[in-house]
C-alpha positions in Angstrom: -41.1 212.7 27.4 -41.0 215.5 29.9 -44.6 216.4 29.4 -45.6 212.7 29.7 -43.9 212.3 33.0 -44.8 215.6 34.4 -48.5 214.7 34.1 -47.8 212.5 37.2 -46.0 215.1 39.3 -46.9 218.0 41.5 -45.8 221.2 40.0 -43.8 223.3 42.4 -42.6 220.4 44.5 -39.4 220.8 46.3 -36.4 220.4 43.9 -35.2 217.1 45.4 -38.6 215.5 44.6 -38.7 216.6 41.0 -38.0 213.9 38.4 -36.1 215.2 35.4 -36.3 212.6 32.7 -33.4 212.5 30.3 -33.9 209.2 28.5 -36.4 207.2 26.5 -39.7 205.5 27.1 -39.7 201.7 27.3 -43.0 200.0 26.9 -44.2 196.8 28.6 -47.6 195.0 28.3 -49.4 192.0 29.7 -48.8 190.3 26.3 -45.3 191.7 25.9 -42.4 189.4 24.9 -38.8 189.0 26.3 -37.5 189.8 22.8 -39.6 192.9 22.3 -37.8 196.2 21.6 -39.8 198.2 24.1 -41.6 200.2 21.5 -45.5 200.5 21.7 -45.8 198.0 18.8 -43.3 195.5 20.3 -43.6 195.9 24.1 -41.5 193.9 26.6 -42.9 191.5 29.1 -42.9 192.9 32.6 -40.3 190.4 33.9 -37.8 191.6 31.3 -38.7 195.3 31.7 -38.2 195.4 35.5 -35.7 192.6 36.0 -31.9 192.5 36.2 -31.6 192.3 32.4 -33.9 195.3 31.8 -32.8 197.4 28.8 -33.6 200.6 30.8 -30.8 202.9 31.4 -30.6 205.7 34.1 -33.0 208.4 33.1 -35.4 206.1 31.2 -39.1 205.6 32.0 -40.7 202.2 31.8 -44.4 202.5 30.9 -46.8 199.6 31.6 -49.9 199.2 29.5 -53.2 198.7 31.2 -54.2 195.2 32.4 -53.4 192.4 34.7 -49.9 190.9 34.7 -50.0 187.4 35.9 -47.3 186.2 38.2 -45.7 182.8 37.9 -46.6 179.9 40.2 -44.5 177.2 41.9 -47.1 174.7 42.8 -49.5 176.6 45.1 -46.8 179.3 45.9 -46.5 182.7 44.1 -43.1 183.4 42.5 -42.3 187.1 43.0 -42.0 189.6 40.2 -38.4 190.9 40.2 -38.0 194.6 40.6 -34.3 195.1 40.0 -34.0 197.8 37.3 -31.8 200.7 38.6 -30.9 204.2 37.9 -28.5 206.6 39.6 -28.8 209.5 42.1 -28.9 212.0 39.2 -30.8 209.9 36.7 -33.7 208.0 38.2 -35.6 205.2 36.4 -39.3 205.7 36.6 -41.8 202.8 36.4 -45.4 203.8 35.9 -48.6 203.0 34.1 -49.5 204.6 30.9 -51.6 207.7 31.5 -55.0 206.8 32.8 -54.2 203.0 32.8 -54.8 200.6 35.7 -51.9 198.1 36.1 -52.3 195.1 38.4 -49.4 192.7 39.1 -51.2 189.6 40.3 -48.8 188.2 42.8 -45.9 189.5 44.9 -42.7 191.4 44.2 -39.1 191.3 45.3 -37.3 194.7 45.2 -33.5 195.1 44.9 -33.5 198.3 42.8 -31.5 201.4 43.4 -32.7 204.9 42.5 -35.9 203.7 40.8 -39.4 205.0 41.4 -42.3 202.5 41.2 -45.4 204.6 40.8 -49.1 203.8 40.9 -48.9 200.1 40.6 -51.3 197.6 42.2 -49.6 194.6 43.6 -51.4 191.7 45.3 -52.7 188.2 44.9 -56.4 188.0 44.0 -56.4 184.4 45.4 -54.9 185.4 48.8 -55.9 182.9 51.5 -55.2 184.1 55.0 -55.0 180.5 56.1 -52.4 179.7 53.4 -54.0 176.3 52.6 -54.9 176.2 48.9 -52.8 179.2 47.7 -49.7 180.8 49.2 -48.5 184.4 48.6 -45.7 185.5 50.8 -44.7 189.1 51.4 -46.4 191.2 48.8 -43.6 193.7 48.4 -40.3 192.5 49.9 -37.3 195.0 49.6 -34.1 193.1 50.3 -31.5 195.3 48.5 -30.6 198.5 46.7 -30.4 202.1 47.7 -32.8 205.0 47.3 -35.8 203.2 45.8 -39.2 204.9 46.1 -42.5 203.1 46.2 -45.1 205.7 45.4 -48.9 205.6 45.4 -49.1 201.9 45.1 -51.9 199.6 46.2 -50.6 196.6 48.2 -52.8 193.7 49.3 -53.2 190.0 49.5 -50.2 188.3 51.0 -48.8 186.7 54.2 -47.2 190.1 54.8 -47.9 193.6 53.3 -44.4 194.9 52.9 -41.0 193.9 54.3 -38.3 196.5 54.0 -35.0 195.3 55.4 -31.7 196.8 56.4 -30.1 195.7 53.1 -32.6 198.0 51.3 -31.1 201.4 52.2 -32.8 204.7 52.2 -36.0 203.2 50.9 -39.1 205.5 50.8 -42.7 204.3 50.8 -45.0 207.2 50.0 -48.8 207.5 49.5 -49.4 203.7 49.4 -52.5 201.7 50.5 -51.6 198.5 52.4 -54.6 196.4 53.5 -56.0 192.8 53.7 -52.8 191.0 54.4 -51.3 188.5 56.8 -52.1 185.0 57.9 -54.4 183.3 60.5 -52.7 179.9 60.1 -52.0 178.2 63.4 -53.1 179.1 66.9 -52.7 182.3 68.7 -52.6 185.8 67.3 -52.8 186.8 63.7 -49.4 187.2 61.9 -48.2 189.5 59.1 -47.8 193.3 59.2 -48.5 196.2 56.8 -44.9 197.3 57.3 -42.3 195.0 58.8 -39.0 196.8 58.7 -35.5 197.1 60.0 -32.7 199.6 59.2 -29.1 200.2 60.0 -27.6 203.0 57.9 -29.4 206.0 56.3 -33.1 206.5 56.9 -36.2 204.7 55.8 -39.2 207.0 55.2 -42.8 206.0 55.5 -45.0 209.0 54.6 -48.7 209.6 53.6 -49.6 205.9 53.6 -52.8 204.3 54.7 -52.8 200.8 56.4 -55.8 198.9 57.7 -57.6 195.6 58.2 -54.7 193.2 58.4 -54.0 190.1 60.5 -51.2 191.6 62.5 -49.7 195.0 63.3 -49.7 197.9 60.9 -46.2 199.4 61.5 -43.8 196.8 63.0 -40.3 198.3 63.5 -38.8 195.2 65.3 -35.7 193.1 65.4 -34.1 190.4 67.6 -30.6 190.5 66.1 -30.6 193.2 63.5 -30.8 197.0 63.8 -33.8 199.5 64.0 -32.1 202.9 63.5 -33.3 205.7 61.3 -37.0 205.9 60.6 -39.1 208.9 59.5 -42.8 208.0 59.9 -44.7 211.0 58.6 -48.5 211.8 58.2 -49.6 208.2 57.8 -53.1 207.0 58.6 -53.0 203.6 60.4 -56.2 202.0 61.7 -57.9 198.7 62.6 -54.6 196.9 63.2 -55.3 193.2 63.5 -59.0 193.5 62.6 -58.9 190.6 60.2 -59.1 188.3 63.2 -62.2 188.9 65.3 -61.6 189.8 68.9 -58.0 190.9 68.4 -56.3 194.2 69.2 -53.0 195.1 67.6 -50.7 198.1 67.6 -51.0 200.6 64.8 -47.4 201.8 65.5 -44.7 199.6 67.1 -41.1 200.5 67.5 -39.4 197.9 69.8 -36.8 195.3 69.6 -34.2 193.2 71.5 -31.6 196.0 70.7 -31.9 199.7 71.2 -33.9 201.8 68.6 -32.5 205.1 67.6 -33.2 208.1 65.3 -37.0 207.6 65.3 -39.4 210.3 64.2 -43.2 210.0 64.3 -44.6 213.2 62.9 -48.2 214.2 62.1 -49.6 210.6 62.0 -53.2 209.4 62.7 -53.8 206.2 64.6 -57.3 204.7 65.4 -57.8 201.5 67.2 -61.5 200.9 68.4 -60.7 197.5 69.9 -59.7 197.1 73.5 -60.3 193.3 73.7 -56.7 192.5 74.5 -56.2 195.0 77.3 -52.4 194.9 77.3 -51.9 196.2 73.8 -51.4 199.9 73.0 -52.3 201.9 70.0 -48.7 203.3 69.8 -45.7 201.6 71.4 -42.1 202.9 71.5 -40.5 200.5 73.8 -38.2 197.4 73.9 -38.5 193.6 74.3 -35.3 193.4 76.3 -34.1 195.7 79.1 -32.2 198.1 76.9 -32.1 201.9 76.7 -33.2 203.3 73.3 -31.5 206.3 71.8 -33.4 209.4 70.4 -37.0 209.8 69.2 -39.4 212.6 68.4 -43.2 212.1 68.6 -44.8 215.3 67.4 -48.2 216.5 66.2 -49.9 213.1 66.0 -53.5 212.2 66.8 -53.7 208.8 68.5 -57.1 207.5 69.6 -58.2 204.1 71.0 -56.9 200.8 72.4 -56.5 200.3 76.1 -53.1 202.1 76.1 -52.8 205.3 74.0 -49.0 205.8 74.0 -46.6 203.4 75.6 -43.0 204.5 76.1 -40.1 202.3 77.3 -36.6 203.4 78.2 -35.3 206.3 76.1 -32.1 208.3 76.5 -33.7 211.3 74.7 -37.3 211.5 73.6 -39.4 214.5 72.7 -43.2 214.2 72.8 -45.2 217.3 72.0 -48.1 218.7 70.1 -49.9 215.3 70.2 -53.5 214.5 71.0 -54.0 211.2 72.8 -57.1 209.4 73.9 -57.4 205.7 75.0 -60.0 203.6 76.8 -57.8 203.2 80.0 -54.3 204.6 80.1 -53.4 207.7 78.1 -49.6 207.5 78.4 -47.2 205.0 80.0 -43.5 205.3 80.7 -42.2 202.0 81.9 -38.8 200.4 82.2 -40.2 196.9 82.0 -39.8 195.4 78.5 -43.0 195.0 76.6 -44.4 191.5 76.5 -45.7 188.9 78.9 -44.4 187.4 82.2 -41.6 190.0 82.5 -40.1 190.3 86.0 -40.1 193.8 87.6 -37.1 196.0 86.7 -34.8 197.4 89.3 -36.0 201.0 88.9 -38.4 203.2 87.0 -37.0 205.0 83.9 -34.7 208.0 84.4 -37.0 210.8 83.3 -34.2 213.2 82.6 -34.4 212.5 78.8 -38.2 212.6 78.6 -39.4 215.9 77.2 -43.2 215.7 77.2 -45.1 218.9 76.9 -47.6 220.8 74.8 -49.8 217.7 74.4 -53.6 217.4 74.6 -55.1 214.5 76.5 -58.8 213.7 76.4 -60.3 212.3 79.6 -61.6 208.7 79.5 -63.5 208.5 82.7 -60.6 207.3 84.8 -59.2 209.6 87.5 -55.8 208.0 87.2 -54.9 207.4 83.5 -51.1 207.7 83.5 -48.4 205.2 84.4 -44.8 205.6 85.4 -43.5 202.3 86.5 -41.2 199.3 86.4 -43.7 196.5 86.2 -45.2 194.8 83.2 -48.6 195.0 85.0 -48.7 198.4 86.7 -48.9 198.4 90.5 -51.2 200.8 92.3 -48.5 203.3 93.2 -47.4 203.4 89.5 -50.9 204.6 88.3 -51.1 208.3 88.5 -53.6 211.2 88.1 -52.7 214.0 85.6 -51.7 216.2 88.6 -49.4 213.5 89.9 -48.0 212.9 86.4 -47.2 216.7 86.2 -45.4 216.6 89.5 -42.8 214.3 87.9 -41.9 217.2 85.6 -43.9 215.8 82.7 -46.5 217.7 80.5 -46.4 220.8 82.7 -48.0 222.9 79.9 -50.2 220.2 78.5 -54.0 219.9 78.8 -56.4 217.3 79.9 -59.7 218.0 78.3 -63.1 216.7 79.3 -64.8 214.3 77.0 -68.3 212.9 76.9 -69.0 209.6 78.6 -65.3 208.8 78.5 -64.8 209.6 74.8 -63.8 212.6 72.7 -66.4 214.8 71.1 -66.9 216.7 67.8 -65.2 215.9 64.5 -61.6 216.0 63.5 -60.5 216.1 59.9 -57.0 215.4 58.5 -56.2 216.1 54.8 -52.9 214.9 53.4 -52.5 216.1 49.7 -50.2 213.9 47.6 -46.9 215.4 46.6 -46.6 213.4 43.4 -50.0 213.4 41.9 -52.3 216.4 41.4 -55.8 215.9 42.8 -54.9 212.9 45.0 -55.1 212.9 48.8 -55.8 210.8 51.8 -58.4 212.1 54.3 -59.0 210.9 57.8 -62.2 211.8 59.8 -62.9 211.2 63.4 -66.6 211.3 63.8 -67.1 211.2 67.6 -70.6 212.7 67.4 -71.9 210.2 64.9 -72.7 212.6 62.1 -74.1 211.2 58.8 -71.8 213.4 56.7 -68.8 215.7 57.4 -68.0 218.7 55.3 -64.4 218.7 54.0 -62.7 221.5 52.1 -60.4 220.2 49.4 -59.3 223.4 47.8 -55.7 222.5 48.6 -56.1 219.2 46.7 -58.6 219.8 43.8 -58.6 222.6 41.3 -61.9 224.2 40.4 -63.5 222.2 37.7 -61.4 219.1 38.5 -63.4 215.8 38.3 -62.8 213.5 41.2 -63.8 210.2 42.9 -63.8 209.5 46.7 -63.4 206.0 48.0 -63.9 204.9 51.6 -60.9 202.7 52.3 -63.1 200.0 53.9 -64.5 199.4 50.4 -61.0 198.7 48.9 -60.3 195.0 49.4 -58.3 194.2 46.3 -57.8 196.5 43.3 -59.4 199.9 42.9 -61.4 198.5 39.9 -63.2 196.2 42.4 -64.2 199.1 44.7 -67.0 201.6 44.2 -66.5 205.2 45.0 -68.8 206.7 47.7 -68.9 210.1 45.8 -68.0 211.4 42.4 -68.3 214.9 41.0 -66.6 218.0 39.9 -64.9 220.4 42.3 -66.9 223.7 42.4 -65.1 225.2 45.4 -66.3 225.2 48.9 -66.7 221.9 50.9 -67.7 218.4 49.9 -69.9 216.2 52.1 -68.1 213.0 53.0 -70.6 210.2 53.9 -69.6 208.6 57.2 -69.9 204.8 57.3 -70.2 204.3 61.1 -69.3 200.7 60.4 -69.3 198.3 63.4 -65.6 197.7 62.6 -64.8 201.4 62.7 -67.7 203.2 64.4 -66.0 206.6 65.0 -63.6 206.9 62.1 -63.3 206.7 58.3 -60.4 207.0 56.0 -60.8 208.0 52.4 -58.8 208.1 49.1 -59.4 211.1 46.8 -58.4 210.5 43.2 -58.6 212.8 40.2 -60.6 211.6 37.2 -60.6 212.4 33.6 -63.6 214.7 32.7 
């Protein structure tokens, strides 16, 4: 069993990431039966294998045979698959496809598991209707309970929400997942439904190495009215085209804001691209509040944020560190504002107390506006609140930061980000900013692919449902050196492409 499971894992990973199987293999298949014994010849059905009555014990691995697992229907509404199987801190239960198999759960899933890893599953309704008329699929992956579950390298699509991870699901981690083509356009006004709608009270929720794009609403939505939004690690994700499913809409890629204070927030090494500026009040990245509260602590470090009318919008924070970031936007690069985010908000008594704002070592790219910074107390900035970079620095902000010249108000050159996967050899996410409009961009993948490794590269824009329904833009064998990534220059995403790199059998 160890050799079987280790084929999925990165050798040399940190000890707390290494799965050490101690139990047995339990098999499930699309034609499995509730009374199966879990052997290859008598597999279980997926509902039994993953549900509350699963025969899996801590340390076991549940292996799903290739194929499509059809979810149940209640009229026109999808009934979620139940993910309730649990392990312990020391003996995790692993749920994964058979080696080389593609597993699609056609529907949605409800997660209450503790200490279980769900690996390389594709979950989503192939009949997803963003208008929710003839067919209804709610949140594709809804985590409402448990402790320490990990959702790894899954492909999530086709529901009124991408994922919902709530306070009752403690210490949940979402790693290496694709979340796309989600939400609803039913009703008037903005699109609804987010890639990650999440709250947290105790412990820490981790979102790392995910790619989210082309939904009806926001990508990351850390928001609450009466709950808690404390403890989030948001690390090396690629979020772009938030809200793009509705034409003429701009949404945030990253939002942390609620009616109560946020605390213990870390945004580290992320990539955010928002080409739309149609709705001029929306930022690319927002760490603010919807009521006049003071948030706790946050760290925003080593991110690359490009696009929207506002690059980085900050509300009231007691202690926030912002350094090592690159920010470009069409109008305002950074805002610090005591006014709650939203519309028709009255002016606040004073501007934020800047004593807790540690902004430095950042790189800003000029956008053609002499005054591109805001420090204010009004929802709509007044003239005296709009500042030049020199005036911004006189406030004690960004003293060692740089404002670089662009070209015609935009950045220049190319910028490549490679995020190798910690769990699967040869897998990675790649983000490329293509400000000069190159047809191809050379990318070195020596840290991802071994020499002689066969691979496939997908442009994420081509992934609309399952990977089987997408065509790679490049396949080959790694020979060392660089690989030419074809740039799409799609009207939806003219300056940016995100890619999935996958290993293939020779």
